[in-house]
N, C-alpha and C positions, 0 to 999 in steps of 0.2 A: 504494500500500500504506500502511496506517496505521502509526502508531508502535508499536502493540502486536503487529504482525506478522499481523493478521487478513487473510485474503484473501477476495475475492469481495464485499466491501462497500465502498461509498463513504461518506465522511464526510457525515452528515446525511441519508442515504438510509434511511428507516425500513422500507421494503419489501424491501430487499436481503437475500437469504439466501445462505449459502455454497452452492457448487455441489452438494456431497454431499447437503445437505438438500433441494434441489430434486429431485435424482434419486431420493432416498428417497421423497419424496411421490408422484412420478409412478409409482414402482415399486409402492407400496402401492395406488394407484388401479387400476393395470393388474392387479395380483394379485386385487383384489376383483372386478373386472369378469370376469376369466377364471373365478374360482370361481363367481360367480353364474351365468354362462352355462353352465358345465359342469354345475352342479347342476340347472339347468332342463332341459338336454338329457337328462341321465341320468334325471330324473323322467319326462319325456315318453316316452323310450324304454322305460322299465320299465312305464309305464301301457299302452303299445301291445302289449307282448310277450305273446303267448298262452302259456298254460302252466297250471301247477297253482295259481297264485296265491300260492305261498309264495316262489318265487324272484324 
């Protein structure tokens, strides 16, 4: 642990990120992927559905 109390970083390690920041980044990537896939599936389903064309 450093003198300033920061956790998750080693002295001189420029690439190190706190654990919460890593989790946040992965969460954002996963959310983006789920939204993209869900939107694509919804669009494909709507395009195939027979009906009046309004729904």
